[in-house]
N, C-alpha and C positions, 0 to 999 in steps of 0.2 A: 294194551299192556296186561300182563298176567302175573300170577304169584311168583313166577321165576324171574320176573322183572325183565323179560326179553320182549322186545317189540316184534310183533308179526302182523301181517295182514293177508287176507285170503280173497281170491277172486275166482268165480266160475264154479261149475259143478262137474262131478265125475270122479274118476280114480284120483287118489291123493298124490300130488306132486309137490315136493318141498325143495326150495332153492336156497343154497347157502353161498354167501359172497366170499370174496377173498380179502387179503390183508389191507387194512385201512379203509375199506369201503363200507357200504351199507346196502340195505335191500333195494334201494333205488337203482342200483347198477343193472338190475334185471328188467327195468321198465320197458325197454324196447321189444321184449319177447313175451312178457306176461300176458298181454291181451290176446295174442294168438293162441298161446298154450291153454288159456282159460276157456277157449271154445270147446275143448274136449276133456279138460281136467279141472279138478279143484286145486288151484295153485296157491301155495303158501310161501311167502318170502319172509325172511327173518333178519333182524339186525342182531348180529352176534354179540356176545358179551363185550362191553366197552366200546361198542361201535354205534354210530347213528343214534337212534332213540332208545337204545337199551342201557346206556349209561353204565355206571359202576354196579356190577352184579355180585360184588363180594370180594373182588381183588385176586381171586385165583383164576388165572388164565391158562392153566395147563390144559392139554388136550383132553385129558380124562374129566376134568372139572367142567370144561365147556360142553363136552359130550353129555354129561349128566343133565346140565341145564337145558340143552336143546332137546334131549330125549323127553323131557317133561311136556314139551309143546308139540311133539311129533304126533300126527294122526296115525292110527293103526294101518298097517299094510301099505305103507307109502313108498313111493319111488323117490329116492333121495339124490339130489343133484348138488355136487359141490365143485366150486371153481377155485383152482389154485390152492391157497391155504385152506379154503373151505372144503376142498377135496380130501385133505388130510383129516379134517374133522369128520367128514363123511365116512372115511375108512374106520376111524375110531368108533363111530356110532354103529357101523355095520358089525364090528367085532364085539362091542359091548352090549348092543341091544338088537341082535339079529332077528328077534321075533317081531320087531316093529317095521322092518324094512323088506320090501318085496323085491326091489332092484336098486342098483346103484349106478349113477352116472358121474364119472370123473371128468370134469372139463379142464383141460390144460393143467392137470394135476398129477404130480409124480409121487411115487411112494418114498422117494428120497430126492430132495431138491439140490443137495450139494454133491459135488463130484468126489470120487474116491478111486482107488486103484482098480476096483471091480465095478465102478459105475462112472465112466468117464464123461458121459453126455449130460452134464448138469452144470450148475453155477459154481463158481469158486466161493468157498466159505468167506474169503477175505472181502468179497463184494458185500455180502450181508453184514459182516462185521463193520464195514464202513458206514452202512446205513444206520446201524445201531448206535455208532458213535455220533453220527450227525444228528440223530434224533435229540440228543442232549444239548446240542449247540444251535441248531437251526431246524426246528421242528417241521415247518411247512416245506422248506427246501428238500429235506430228506424224503418226504412223502411225494413231492412232485417229481423228484429224480426217479423214485421207484416206479411211479406211474409211467414215466417216459420209457423205462426199460420194458415195461409190459406192452407198450404199443410198438416197440421196435420190431421191424420186419414186416408188419402188416402192410398190405397194399393201400389201406385206408388209415395209415398211422396218424395223420394229423387229426382226422375226425374222431378216431378212437381216443386219442389223448385228450381232445376237447371234452368228450363225454365223461371220461374218467375224472378230469379236473373239476368239471361242473358238478358231479355227484358226490365226490369224496367229502366235501364240507357242507353238503346240503342241510345237514341236521346238527351242525356244530362239529367241533374237533373230536376225533376218536381219542379215547383215553390213552395216555402215553404209556402207561404200564401195559395195557393190552397190546399196543404196537410193539413194544420191546419184547414182550413174551411171544408175540407172533413171529418175530424175526428169529428168536431162539428156537421156536418150533421148526421153522424152515431150515435152520442150521443143523438141528439134531435129530429130527424125526426120521425114522427108517422103518417102513412097513414091509420091506421086501420079503422077509422071512415069514411074515404072517398073511401074505396075500392068499396063500393056499387055503387059509381058514375062512375066507369070505364065502358064505353059503349061497349067495344069490347071484343072478346074472349081473354082469357089469358092462357098461358101455364106456369106452375110452374115447372121448370126443375132443379133438385137438385141432389147432391151426397148423396149416402146412408150413408157415414161416415163423412159428413160435421159437424164440431164442432161449426161453427159460425152460421149456420142456420140449426139446427137439425130437424130430421123428424117430431117431434111433432109440432114444430113451422110451418113447411110446411103445415101440416094438418089443423092447426088453421087458417092459411092464406087462404087456399082453401075454408074453410067454410065461410069466409067473402066476397068472390068474387061471383058475380052473374053468371059468365060463365067461370069457371076455370077447366083446365085439369091438372092433376099431372103426372109427369114422373120422375122416380128415376133411376139414373145411379148407378148400383151396384158397390161397391168397391171404388167409387170416393169420394173425399173430397170436398173442396170449389171451386175448379176449374176443373169441369169434362171435359171441352173441352181440357184441357191440359193433364190430366192423362188418359182419356179414349175417345180420339177424335172420334173414329168410333162409339162407343155407343152414344156419345153426338149427333153426326150428325144424327144418325138413329132416335133418339127420337125427335129431332127438325124437321127432315124431315117428320115424321109421322104427326106431328101437322100441318106443312105447307101444306101437301097434303090434309088434311081434311079441311083446310081453303080455298081451291080454289073455 
């Protein structure tokens, strides 16, 4: 624990690599890939505000407030990896603190998660609104339903869902305000017009069968970024590092090797 009250842990030596988890999860979600990545990098995993071991960090769960807290524990010149909602936070960090970030990896993460007239390949806002309502009436059911959607499509969906459910409550329940704010971020955040401002190389790493961030949305996102590489994990859904850890590490490592 540190002054920012964010829990983080570090393994390995080498170039700095920081991993940010998604909605409702905690740093344990990366356990299957950290040991391999730590053979060539100094890997830091973080429990985001209101999640896992980070607890209540002040009650402001806006993207800008979370970015400020995470920036305080970021090592200099790091490669920042964000999964799903963590990818939106990674984008905020890259825009607010570009001097700290050498490269950006967005794992199954869209600059806009809900669909619109000019962004058709995304979730319906009503789905997220439904989860927000359910959080107030049946907390654990809402989380488990959201996890099931994340595993949907993967050729190893059952194992992926088992791992997600195993790790989501490993360190107690996430703060409900943090979860509600996270859903609001997923419903309202839109970085498309600001992607051109991202100054560093970006890897878009996604699952072939992802239903939350489908292939067409990935290609649309790549077209908006000035320096973006696309890598698709075949057979994977929304959490390729869980369902296909070896393929995920191989794709990430190829980008990291090119960025040296």
